[in-house]
N, CA, C and O atoms as a Tripos MOL2 file, in Angstrom:
@<TRIPOS>MOLECULE
protein
  276   275    69     0     0
PROTEIN
NO_CHARGES

@<TRIPOS>ATOM
      1 N          96.6600  115.9170   77.4490 N.3       1 MET1
      2 CA         97.7700  115.8800   78.3940 C.3       1 MET1
      3 C          97.4280  116.6380   79.6640 C.2       1 MET1
      4 O          97.6910  116.1530   80.7650 O.2       1 MET1
      5 N          96.8390  117.8340   79.5250 N.am      2 TRP2
      6 CA         96.5090  118.6380   80.7020 C.3       2 TRP2
      7 C          95.3860  118.0050   81.5100 C.2       2 TRP2
      8 O          95.3080  118.1830   82.7260 O.2       2 TRP2
      9 N          94.5190  117.2670   80.8320 N.am      3 LYS3
     10 CA         93.4370  116.5740   81.5310 C.3       3 LYS3
     11 C          94.0000  115.4990   82.4520 C.2       3 LYS3
     12 O          93.5120  115.3150   83.5670 O.2       3 LYS3
     13 N          95.0180  114.7950   81.9910 N.am      4 ILE4
     14 CA         95.6450  113.7550   82.8120 C.3       4 ILE4
     15 C          96.3390  114.3730   84.0180 C.2       4 ILE4
     16 O          96.2210  113.8650   85.1330 O.2       4 ILE4
     17 N          97.0520  115.4530   83.8030 N.am      5 ILE5
     18 CA         97.7540  116.1190   84.9080 C.3       5 ILE5
     19 C          96.7570  116.6690   85.9220 C.2       5 ILE5
     20 O          96.9810  116.5660   87.1280 O.2       5 ILE5
     21 N          95.6570  117.2520   85.4430 N.am      6 SER6
     22 CA         94.6600  117.7790   86.3780 C.3       6 SER6
     23 C          93.9880  116.6490   87.1510 C.2       6 SER6
     24 O          93.6510  116.8240   88.3220 O.2       6 SER6
     25 N          93.7870  115.4980   86.5220 N.am      7 ASN7
     26 CA         93.2200  114.3470   87.2300 C.3       7 ASN7
     27 C          94.1790  113.8240   88.3040 C.2       7 ASN7
     28 O          93.7460  113.4250   89.3850 O.2       7 ASN7
     29 N          95.4590  113.8260   88.0070 N.am      8 ILE8
     30 CA         96.4510  113.3800   88.9860 C.3       8 ILE8
     31 C          96.4970  114.3330   90.1730 C.2       8 ILE8
     32 O          96.5580  113.8900   91.3200 O.2       8 ILE8
     33 N          96.4700  115.6230   89.9130 N.am      9 ILE9
     34 CA         96.4690  116.6130   90.9990 C.3       9 ILE9
     35 C          95.2000  116.4820   91.8320 C.2       9 ILE9
     36 O          95.2460  116.5660   93.0590 O.2       9 ILE9
     37 N          94.0770  116.2790   91.1700 N.am     10 GLU10
     38 CA         92.8090  116.1030   91.8730 C.3      10 GLU10
     39 C          92.8470  114.8630   92.7590 C.2      10 GLU10
     40 O          92.3280  114.8790   93.8750 O.2      10 GLU10
     41 N          93.4550  113.7970   92.2690 N.am     11 MET11
     42 CA         93.5740  112.5770   93.0390 C.3      11 MET11
     43 C          94.4100  112.8020   94.3010 C.2      11 MET11
     44 O          94.0580  112.3050   95.3710 O.2      11 MET11
     45 N          95.5100  113.5450   94.1830 N.am     12 PHE12
     46 CA         96.3380  113.8170   95.3530 C.3      12 PHE12
     47 C          95.6160  114.7020   96.3600 C.2      12 PHE12
     48 O          95.7790  114.5190   97.5660 O.2      12 PHE12
     49 N          94.8300  115.6450   95.8930 N.am     13 ILE13
     50 CA         94.0650  116.5030   96.8070 C.3      13 ILE13
     51 C          93.0260  115.6830   97.5530 C.2      13 ILE13
     52 O          92.8840  115.8230   98.7680 O.2      13 ILE13
     53 N          92.2890  114.8180   96.8340 N.am     14 TYR14
     54 CA         91.2850  113.9770   97.4800 C.3      14 TYR14
     55 C          91.9230  113.0220   98.4830 C.2      14 TYR14
     56 O          91.3720  112.7930   99.5600 O.2      14 TYR14
     57 N          93.0630  112.4720   98.1420 N.am     15 SER15
     58 CA         93.7070  111.5520   99.0740 C.3      15 SER15
     59 C          94.2360  112.2790  100.3040 C.2      15 SER15
     60 O          94.2140  111.7190  101.4000 O.2      15 SER15
     61 N          94.7070  113.5050  100.1490 N.am     16 ALA16
     62 CA         95.1570  114.2770  101.3120 C.3      16 ALA16
     63 C          93.9820  114.6040  102.2290 C.2      16 ALA16
     64 O          94.1020  114.5180  103.4510 O.2      16 ALA16
     65 N          92.8590  114.9750  101.6430 N.am     17 VAL17
     66 CA         91.6650  115.2570  102.4520 C.3      17 VAL17
     67 C          91.2100  113.9910  103.1560 C.2      17 VAL17
     68 O          90.8320  114.0350  104.3260 O.2      17 VAL17
     69 N          91.2430  112.8630  102.4560 N.am     18 TYR18
     70 CA         90.8420  111.5970  103.0610 C.3      18 TYR18
     71 C          91.7490  111.2340  104.2330 C.2      18 TYR18
     72 O          91.2630  110.7700  105.2650 O.2      18 TYR18
     73 N          93.0300  111.4330  104.0940 N.am     19 ILE19
     74 CA         93.9550  111.0970  105.1800 C.3      19 ILE19
     75 C          93.6990  111.9710  106.4040 C.2      19 ILE19
     76 O          93.7410  111.4840  107.5340 O.2      19 ILE19
     77 N          93.4370  113.2490  106.1880 N.am     20 VAL20
     78 CA         93.1420  114.1470  107.3160 C.3      20 VAL20
     79 C          91.8560  113.7200  108.0060 C.2      20 VAL20
     80 O          91.8100  113.6350  109.2340 O.2      20 VAL20
     81 N          90.8040  113.4490  107.2250 N.am     21 VAL21
     82 CA         89.5350  113.0080  107.8050 C.3      21 VAL21
     83 C          89.7120  111.6860  108.5340 C.2      21 VAL21
     84 O          89.1370  111.4830  109.6030 O.2      21 VAL21
     85 N          90.4930  110.8000  107.9690 N.am     22 LEU22
     86 CA         90.7600  109.5090  108.5730 C.3      22 LEU22
     87 C          91.4600  109.6490  109.9230 C.2      22 LEU22
     88 O          91.0560  109.0160  110.8980 O.2      22 LEU22
     89 N          92.4890  110.4610  109.9840 N.am     23 LEU23
     90 CA         93.2300  110.6260  111.2360 C.3      23 LEU23
     91 C          92.3720  111.2610  112.3230 C.2      23 LEU23
     92 O          92.4270  110.8530  113.4830 O.2      23 LEU23
     93 N          91.5840  112.2530  111.9480 N.am     24 VAL24
     94 CA         90.7150  112.9000  112.9340 C.3      24 VAL24
     95 C          89.6690  111.9170  113.4480 C.2      24 VAL24
     96 O          89.4370  111.8360  114.6540 O.2      24 VAL24
     97 N          89.0410  111.1770  112.5510 N.am     25 SER25
     98 CA         88.0100  110.2330  112.9870 C.3      25 SER25
     99 C          88.6010  109.0840  113.7900 C.2      25 SER25
    100 O          87.9640  108.6020  114.7260 O.2      25 SER25
    101 N          89.7880  108.6410  113.4510 N.am     26 LEU26
    102 CA         90.4230  107.5810  114.2190 C.3      26 LEU26
    103 C          90.7440  108.0380  115.6340 C.2      26 LEU26
    104 O          90.6020  107.2680  116.5840 O.2      26 LEU26
    105 N          91.1780  109.2900  115.7800 N.am     27 LYS27
    106 CA         91.4520  109.8140  117.1240 C.3      27 LYS27
    107 C          90.1660  109.9680  117.9300 C.2      27 LYS27
    108 O          90.1540  109.7190  119.1350 O.2      27 LYS27
    109 N          89.0860  110.3760  117.2710 N.am     28 ILE28
    110 CA         87.8090  110.5190  117.9730 C.3      28 ILE28
    111 C          87.2770  109.1630  118.4180 C.2      28 ILE28
    112 O          86.8550  109.0020  119.5640 O.2      28 ILE28
    113 N          87.2970  108.1930  117.5160 N.am     29 VAL29
    114 CA         86.8170  106.8530  117.8670 C.3      29 VAL29
    115 C          87.7430  106.2080  118.8830 C.2      29 VAL29
    116 O          87.2790  105.5340  119.8030 O.2      29 VAL29
    117 N          89.0280  106.4030  118.7310 N.am     30 GLY30
    118 CA         89.9770  105.8510  119.6940 C.3      30 GLY30
    119 C          89.7900  106.4220  121.0850 C.2      30 GLY30
    120 O          89.9410  105.7120  122.0790 O.2      30 GLY30
    121 N          89.4620  107.7040  121.1580 N.am     31 ALA31
    122 CA         89.2180  108.3190  122.4650 C.3      31 ALA31
    123 C          87.9090  107.8260  123.0670 C.2      31 ALA31
    124 O          87.7850  107.7260  124.2880 O.2      31 ALA31
    125 N          86.9390  107.5210  122.2250 N.am     32 SER32
    126 CA         85.6610  107.0520  122.7560 C.3      32 SER32
    127 C          85.7020  105.5730  123.1410 C.2      32 SER32
    128 O          84.9980  105.1560  124.0600 O.2      32 SER32
    129 N          86.5200  104.7770  122.4470 N.am     33 ILE33
    130 CA         86.6150  103.3440  122.7800 C.3      33 ILE33
    131 C          87.4830  103.1610  124.0250 C.2      33 ILE33
    132 O          87.0090  102.6690  125.0490 O.2      33 ILE33
    133 N          88.7300  103.5510  123.9360 N.am     34 SER34
    134 CA         89.6460  103.4940  125.0820 C.3      34 SER34
    135 C          90.8370  104.3890  124.7750 C.2      34 SER34
    136 O          91.0950  104.7310  123.6220 O.2      34 SER34
    137 N          91.5380  104.7520  125.7980 N.am     35 ALA35
    138 CA         92.6390  105.7060  125.6280 C.3      35 ALA35
    139 C          93.8380  105.0860  124.9280 C.2      35 ALA35
    140 O          94.5930  105.7920  124.2610 O.2      35 ALA35
    141 N          94.0240  103.8000  125.0660 N.am     36 ASP36
    142 CA         95.2140  103.1590  124.5120 C.3      36 ASP36
    143 C          94.8600  102.0760  123.4860 C.2      36 ASP36
    144 O          95.4000  100.9710  123.5310 O.2      36 ASP36
    145 N          93.9550  102.4010  122.5680 N.am     37 PHE37
    146 CA         93.5110  101.3860  121.6160 C.3      37 PHE37
    147 C          94.6120  101.0080  120.6350 C.2      37 PHE37
    148 O          94.6300   99.8800  120.1440 O.2      37 PHE37
    149 N          95.5350  101.9270  120.3370 N.am     38 GLU38
    150 CA         96.6440  101.5830  119.4460 C.3      38 GLU38
    151 C          97.5600  100.5520  120.0940 C.2      38 GLU38
    152 O          98.0540   99.6440  119.4260 O.2      38 GLU38
    153 N          97.7820  100.6940  121.3890 N.am     39 LYS39
    154 CA         98.6190   99.7270  122.1020 C.3      39 LYS39
    155 C          97.9280   98.3670  122.1720 C.2      39 LYS39
    156 O          98.5790   97.3260  122.0810 O.2      39 LYS39
    157 N          96.6060   98.3850  122.3340 N.am     40 LYS40
    158 CA         95.8770   97.1180  122.3860 C.3      40 LYS40
    159 C          95.9460   96.3750  121.0590 C.2      40 LYS40
    160 O          96.0310   95.1480  121.0370 O.2      40 LYS40
    161 N          95.9090   97.1130  119.9530 N.am     41 ILE41
    162 CA         95.9700   96.4670  118.6470 C.3      41 ILE41
    163 C          97.3710   95.9290  118.3800 C.2      41 ILE41
    164 O          97.5290   94.7900  117.9390 O.2      41 ILE41
    165 N          98.3910   96.7510  118.6470 N.am     42 VAL42
    166 CA         99.7590   96.3750  118.2890 C.3      42 VAL42
    167 C         100.3400   95.3590  119.2650 C.2      42 VAL42
    168 O         100.8060   94.3000  118.8440 O.2      42 VAL42
    169 N         100.3210   95.6580  120.5370 N.am     43 ASN43
    170 CA        100.9980   94.8050  121.5210 C.3      43 ASN43
    171 C         100.1910   93.5790  121.9090 C.2      43 ASN43
    172 O         100.7270   92.4730  121.9820 O.2      43 ASN43
    173 N          98.8850   93.7750  122.1620 N.am     44 GLU44
    174 CA         98.0760   92.6590  122.6400 C.3      44 GLU44
    175 C          97.4530   91.8520  121.5060 C.2      44 GLU44
    176 O          96.9800   90.7370  121.7260 O.2      44 GLU44
    177 N          97.4490   92.4010  120.3060 N.am     45 GLY45
    178 CA         96.8790   91.6800  119.1690 C.3      45 GLY45
    179 C          95.3680   91.5340  119.2400 C.2      45 GLY45
    180 O          94.8290   90.4710  118.9330 O.2      45 GLY45
    181 N          94.6900   92.5870  119.6400 N.am     46 ASN46
    182 CA         93.2410   92.5620  119.7800 C.3      46 ASN46
    183 C          92.5950   92.5740  118.3880 C.2      46 ASN46
    184 O          92.5340   93.6120  117.7300 O.2      46 ASN46
    185 N          92.1230   91.4190  117.9580 N.am     47 THR47
    186 CA         91.5750   91.2730  116.6170 C.3      47 THR47
    187 C          90.2490   91.9990  116.4630 C.2      47 THR47
    188 O          89.9900   92.5950  115.4170 O.2      47 THR47
    189 N          89.4130   91.9600  117.4770 N.am     48 GLY48
    190 CA         88.1150   92.6270  117.3980 C.3      48 GLY48
    191 C          88.2460   94.1260  117.2050 C.2      48 GLY48
    192 O          87.5200   94.7220  116.4090 O.2      48 GLY48
    193 N          89.1540   94.7260  117.9220 N.am     49 LEU49
    194 CA         89.3880   96.1630  117.7810 C.3      49 LEU49
    195 C          89.9880   96.4970  116.4240 C.2      49 LEU49
    196 O          89.7080   97.5560  115.8620 O.2      49 LEU49
    197 N          90.8050   95.6050  115.9000 N.am     50 SER50
    198 CA         91.3530   95.8020  114.5540 C.3      50 SER50
    199 C          90.2630   95.7610  113.4980 C.2      50 SER50
    200 O          90.2840   96.5420  112.5470 O.2      50 SER50
    201 N          89.3110   94.8530  113.6600 N.am     51 ILE51
    202 CA         88.1970   94.7610  112.7170 C.3      51 ILE51
    203 C          87.3300   96.0000  112.7860 C.2      51 ILE51
    204 O          86.8820   96.4930  111.7500 O.2      51 ILE51
    205 N          87.0810   96.5150  113.9760 N.am     52 ILE52
    206 CA         86.2950   97.7380  114.1300 C.3      52 ILE52
    207 C          86.9860   98.9150  113.4560 C.2      52 ILE52
    208 O          86.3350   99.6980  112.7650 O.2      52 ILE52
    209 N          88.2850   99.0510  113.6440 N.am     53 CYS53
    210 CA         89.0240  100.1420  112.9920 C.3      53 CYS53
    211 C          89.0550   99.9700  111.4800 C.2      53 CYS53
    212 O          88.9770  100.9590  110.7510 O.2      53 CYS53
    213 N          89.1660   98.7530  110.9980 N.am     54 GLY54
    214 CA         89.1280   98.5040  109.5600 C.3      54 GLY54
    215 C          87.7770   98.8580  108.9600 C.2      54 GLY54
    216 O          87.7090   99.4400  107.8770 O.2      54 GLY54
    217 N          86.7070   98.5100  109.6530 N.am     55 CYS55
    218 CA         85.3660   98.8780  109.1810 C.3      55 CYS55
    219 C          85.1840  100.3850  109.1910 C.2      55 CYS55
    220 O          84.5150  100.9360  108.3170 O.2      55 CYS55
    221 N          85.7620  101.0410  110.1490 N.am     56 LEU56
    222 CA         85.7040  102.5030  110.2020 C.3      56 LEU56
    223 C          86.4030  103.1130  108.9910 C.2      56 LEU56
    224 O          85.8940  104.0560  108.3860 O.2      56 LEU56
    225 N          87.5610  102.5770  108.6400 N.am     57 LEU57
    226 CA         88.2950  103.0820  107.4800 C.3      57 LEU57
    227 C          87.5150  102.8720  106.1840 C.2      57 LEU57
    228 O          87.4700  103.7610  105.3330 O.2      57 LEU57
    229 N          86.9140  101.7190  106.0350 N.am     58 ILE58
    230 CA         86.1270  101.4440  104.8250 C.3      58 ILE58
    231 C          84.9030  102.3440  104.7640 C.2      58 ILE58
    232 O          84.5690  102.8650  103.7000 O.2      58 ILE58
    233 N          84.2350  102.5310  105.8920 N.am     59 GLY59
    234 CA         83.0620  103.3990  105.9260 C.3      59 GLY59
    235 C          83.3940  104.8430  105.5990 C.2      59 GLY59
    236 O          82.6570  105.4980  104.8630 O.2      59 GLY59
    237 N          84.4840  105.3410  106.1310 N.am     60 ILE60
    238 CA         84.8880  106.7140  105.8450 C.3      60 ILE60
    239 C          85.2750  106.8550  104.3760 C.2      60 ILE60
    240 O          84.9890  107.8810  103.7590 O.2      60 ILE60
    241 N          85.9230  105.8350  103.8100 N.am     61 ALA61
    242 CA         86.2820  105.8730  102.4090 C.3      61 ALA61
    243 C          85.0430  105.9460  101.5140 C.2      61 ALA61
    244 O          85.0340  106.6650  100.5140 O.2      61 ALA61
    245 N          84.0070  105.2060  101.8740 N.am     62 ILE62
    246 CA         82.7660  105.2460  101.0920 C.3      62 ILE62
    247 C          82.1000  106.6020  101.2100 C.2      62 ILE62
    248 O          81.6200  107.1400  100.2130 O.2      62 ILE62
    249 N          82.0600  107.1600  102.3990 N.am     63 VAL63
    250 CA         81.4330  108.4630  102.6030 C.3      63 VAL63
    251 C          82.1910  109.5600  101.8670 C.2      63 VAL63
    252 O          81.5830  110.3970  101.1990 O.2      63 VAL63
    253 N          83.5220  109.5580  101.9880 N.am     64 VAL64
    254 CA         84.3190  110.5890  101.3460 C.3      64 VAL64
    255 C          84.2210  110.4840   99.8180 C.2      64 VAL64
    256 O          84.1540  111.5040   99.1320 O.2      64 VAL64
    257 N          84.2130  109.2740   99.2910 N.am     65 SER65
    258 CA         84.0860  109.1300   97.8390 C.3      65 SER65
    259 C          82.7110  109.5740   97.3550 C.2      65 SER65
    260 O          82.5830  110.1080   96.2530 O.2      65 SER65
    261 N          81.6960  109.3590   98.1600 N.am     66 GLY66
    262 CA         80.3610  109.8120   97.7980 C.3      66 GLY66
    263 C          80.2190  111.3190   97.8570 C.2      66 GLY66
    264 O          79.4860  111.9040   97.0600 O.2      66 GLY66
    265 N          80.9020  111.9470   98.7790 N.am     67 VAL67
    266 CA         80.8370  113.3980   98.9110 C.3      67 VAL67
    267 C          81.5550  114.0860   97.7560 C.2      67 VAL67
    268 O          81.0750  115.0970   97.2420 O.2      67 VAL67
    269 N          82.6850  113.5560   97.3510 N.am     68 PHE68
    270 CA         83.4930  114.2230   96.3390 C.3      68 PHE68
    271 C          83.0690  113.9170   94.9120 C.2      68 PHE68
    272 O          83.5150  114.6010   93.9920 O.2      68 PHE68
    273 N          82.2460  112.9420   94.6980 N.am     69 ARG69
    274 CA         81.8430  112.6090   93.3190 C.3      69 ARG69
    275 C          80.5040  113.1330   92.9910 C.2      69 ARG69
    276 O          80.0210  112.9400   91.8760 O.2      69 ARG69
@<TRIPOS>BOND
     1     1     2 1
     2     2     3 1
     3     3     4 2
     4     3     5 am
     5     5     6 1
     6     6     7 1
     7     7     8 2
     8     7     9 am
     9     9    10 1
    10    10    11 1
    11    11    12 2
    12    11    13 am
    13    13    14 1
    14    14    15 1
    15    15    16 2
    16    15    17 am
    17    17    18 1
    18    18    19 1
    19    19    20 2
    20    19    21 am
    21    21    22 1
    22    22    23 1
    23    23    24 2
    24    23    25 am
    25    25    26 1
    26    26    27 1
    27    27    28 2
    28    27    29 am
    29    29    30 1
    30    30    31 1
    31    31    32 2
    32    31    33 am
    33    33    34 1
    34    34    35 1
    35    35    36 2
    36    35    37 am
    37    37    38 1
    38    38    39 1
    39    39    40 2
    40    39    41 am
    41    41    42 1
    42    42    43 1
    43    43    44 2
    44    43    45 am
    45    45    46 1
    46    46    47 1
    47    47    48 2
    48    47    49 am
    49    49    50 1
    50    50    51 1
    51    51    52 2
    52    51    53 am
    53    53    54 1
    54    54    55 1
    55    55    56 2
    56    55    57 am
    57    57    58 1
    58    58    59 1
    59    59    60 2
    60    59    61 am
    61    61    62 1
    62    62    63 1
    63    63    64 2
    64    63    65 am
    65    65    66 1
    66    66    67 1
    67    67    68 2
    68    67    69 am
    69    69    70 1
    70    70    71 1
    71    71    72 2
    72    71    73 am
    73    73    74 1
    74    74    75 1
    75    75    76 2
    76    75    77 am
    77    77    78 1
    78    78    79 1
    79    79    80 2
    80    79    81 am
    81    81    82 1
    82    82    83 1
    83    83    84 2
    84    83    85 am
    85    85    86 1
    86    86    87 1
    87    87    88 2
    88    87    89 am
    89    89    90 1
    90    90    91 1
    91    91    92 2
    92    91    93 am
    93    93    94 1
    94    94    95 1
    95    95    96 2
    96    95    97 am
    97    97    98 1
    98    98    99 1
    99    99   100 2
   100    99   101 am
   101   101   102 1
   102   102   103 1
   103   103   104 2
   104   103   105 am
   105   105   106 1
   106   106   107 1
   107   107   108 2
   108   107   109 am
   109   109   110 1
   110   110   111 1
   111   111   112 2
   112   111   113 am
   113   113   114 1
   114   114   115 1
   115   115   116 2
   116   115   117 am
   117   117   118 1
   118   118   119 1
   119   119   120 2
   120   119   121 am
   121   121   122 1
   122   122   123 1
   123   123   124 2
   124   123   125 am
   125   125   126 1
   126   126   127 1
   127   127   128 2
   128   127   129 am
   129   129   130 1
   130   130   131 1
   131   131   132 2
   132   131   133 am
   133   133   134 1
   134   134   135 1
   135   135   136 2
   136   135   137 am
   137   137   138 1
   138   138   139 1
   139   139   140 2
   140   139   141 am
   141   141   142 1
   142   142   143 1
   143   143   144 2
   144   143   145 am
   145   145   146 1
   146   146   147 1
   147   147   148 2
   148   147   149 am
   149   149   150 1
   150   150   151 1
   151   151   152 2
   152   151   153 am
   153   153   154 1
   154   154   155 1
   155   155   156 2
   156   155   157 am
   157   157   158 1
   158   158   159 1
   159   159   160 2
   160   159   161 am
   161   161   162 1
   162   162   163 1
   163   163   164 2
   164   163   165 am
   165   165   166 1
   166   166   167 1
   167   167   168 2
   168   167   169 am
   169   169   170 1
   170   170   171 1
   171   171   172 2
   172   171   173 am
   173   173   174 1
   174   174   175 1
   175   175   176 2
   176   175   177 am
   177   177   178 1
   178   178   179 1
   179   179   180 2
   180   179   181 am
   181   181   182 1
   182   182   183 1
   183   183   184 2
   184   183   185 am
   185   185   186 1
   186   186   187 1
   187   187   188 2
   188   187   189 am
   189   189   190 1
   190   190   191 1
   191   191   192 2
   192   191   193 am
   193   193   194 1
   194   194   195 1
   195   195   196 2
   196   195   197 am
   197   197   198 1
   198   198   199 1
   199   199   200 2
   200   199   201 am
   201   201   202 1
   202   202   203 1
   203   203   204 2
   204   203   205 am
   205   205   206 1
   206   206   207 1
   207   207   208 2
   208   207   209 am
   209   209   210 1
   210   210   211 1
   211   211   212 2
   212   211   213 am
   213   213   214 1
   214   214   215 1
   215   215   216 2
   216   215   217 am
   217   217   218 1
   218   218   219 1
   219   219   220 2
   220   219   221 am
   221   221   222 1
   222   222   223 1
   223   223   224 2
   224   223   225 am
   225   225   226 1
   226   226   227 1
   227   227   228 2
   228   227   229 am
   229   229   230 1
   230   230   231 1
   231   231   232 2
   232   231   233 am
   233   233   234 1
   234   234   235 1
   235   235   236 2
   236   235   237 am
   237   237   238 1
   238   238   239 1
   239   239   240 2
   240   239   241 am
   241   241   242 1
   242   242   243 1
   243   243   244 2
   244   243   245 am
   245   245   246 1
   246   246   247 1
   247   247   248 2
   248   247   249 am
   249   249   250 1
   250   250   251 1
   251   251   252 2
   252   251   253 am
   253   253   254 1
   254   254   255 1
   255   255   256 2
   256   255   257 am
   257   257   258 1
   258   258   259 1
   259   259   260 2
   260   259   261 am
   261   261   262 1
   262   262   263 1
   263   263   264 2
   264   263   265 am
   265   265   266 1
   266   266   267 1
   267   267   268 2
   268   267   269 am
   269   269   270 1
   270   270   271 1
   271   271   272 2
   272   271   273 am
   273   273   274 1
   274   274   275 1
   275   275   276 2
@<TRIPOS>SUBSTRUCTURE
     1 MET1         2 RESIDUE 1 A MET
     2 TRP2         6 RESIDUE 1 A TRP
     3 LYS3        10 RESIDUE 1 A LYS
     4 ILE4        14 RESIDUE 1 A ILE
     5 ILE5        18 RESIDUE 1 A ILE
     6 SER6        22 RESIDUE 1 A SER
     7 ASN7        26 RESIDUE 1 A ASN
     8 ILE8        30 RESIDUE 1 A ILE
     9 ILE9        34 RESIDUE 1 A ILE
    10 GLU10       38 RESIDUE 1 A GLU
    11 MET11       42 RESIDUE 1 A MET
    12 PHE12       46 RESIDUE 1 A PHE
    13 ILE13       50 RESIDUE 1 A ILE
    14 TYR14       54 RESIDUE 1 A TYR
    15 SER15       58 RESIDUE 1 A SER
    16 ALA16       62 RESIDUE 1 A ALA
    17 VAL17       66 RESIDUE 1 A VAL
    18 TYR18       70 RESIDUE 1 A TYR
    19 ILE19       74 RESIDUE 1 A ILE
    20 VAL20       78 RESIDUE 1 A VAL
    21 VAL21       82 RESIDUE 1 A VAL
    22 LEU22       86 RESIDUE 1 A LEU
    23 LEU23       90 RESIDUE 1 A LEU
    24 VAL24       94 RESIDUE 1 A VAL
    25 SER25       98 RESIDUE 1 A SER
    26 LEU26      102 RESIDUE 1 A LEU
    27 LYS27      106 RESIDUE 1 A LYS
    28 ILE28      110 RESIDUE 1 A ILE
    29 VAL29      114 RESIDUE 1 A VAL
    30 GLY30      118 RESIDUE 1 A GLY
    31 ALA31      122 RESIDUE 1 A ALA
    32 SER32      126 RESIDUE 1 A SER
    33 ILE33      130 RESIDUE 1 A ILE
    34 SER34      134 RESIDUE 1 A SER
    35 ALA35      138 RESIDUE 1 A ALA
    36 ASP36      142 RESIDUE 1 A ASP
    37 PHE37      146 RESIDUE 1 A PHE
    38 GLU38      150 RESIDUE 1 A GLU
    39 LYS39      154 RESIDUE 1 A LYS
    40 LYS40      158 RESIDUE 1 A LYS
    41 ILE41      162 RESIDUE 1 A ILE
    42 VAL42      166 RESIDUE 1 A VAL
    43 ASN43      170 RESIDUE 1 A ASN
    44 GLU44      174 RESIDUE 1 A GLU
    45 GLY45      178 RESIDUE 1 A GLY
    46 ASN46      182 RESIDUE 1 A ASN
    47 THR47      186 RESIDUE 1 A THR
    48 GLY48      190 RESIDUE 1 A GLY
    49 LEU49      194 RESIDUE 1 A LEU
    50 SER50      198 RESIDUE 1 A SER
    51 ILE51      202 RESIDUE 1 A ILE
    52 ILE52      206 RESIDUE 1 A ILE
    53 CYS53      210 RESIDUE 1 A CYS
    54 GLY54      214 RESIDUE 1 A GLY
    55 CYS55      218 RESIDUE 1 A CYS
    56 LEU56      222 RESIDUE 1 A LEU
    57 LEU57      226 RESIDUE 1 A LEU
    58 ILE58      230 RESIDUE 1 A ILE
    59 GLY59      234 RESIDUE 1 A GLY
    60 ILE60      238 RESIDUE 1 A ILE
    61 ALA61      242 RESIDUE 1 A ALA
    62 ILE62      246 RESIDUE 1 A ILE
    63 VAL63      250 RESIDUE 1 A VAL
    64 VAL64      254 RESIDUE 1 A VAL
    65 SER65      258 RESIDUE 1 A SER
    66 GLY66      262 RESIDUE 1 A GLY
    67 VAL67      266 RESIDUE 1 A VAL
    68 PHE68      270 RESIDUE 1 A PHE
    69 ARG69      274 RESIDUE 1 A ARG
């Protein structure tokens, strides 16, 4: 029982760290690409920029999972 609870707590800690790393990296990449990349994705429907951000999220997920395991 305690093993399951500790695994759940560990999962929440890893996901919180991942979200922080994700937000920081998205702001860094967004600042390097253009200042208003969120507006370009949402309002203008820029598919290429959406694909780049999606690839960034997948890449960070792979790196973070490799670091923590």
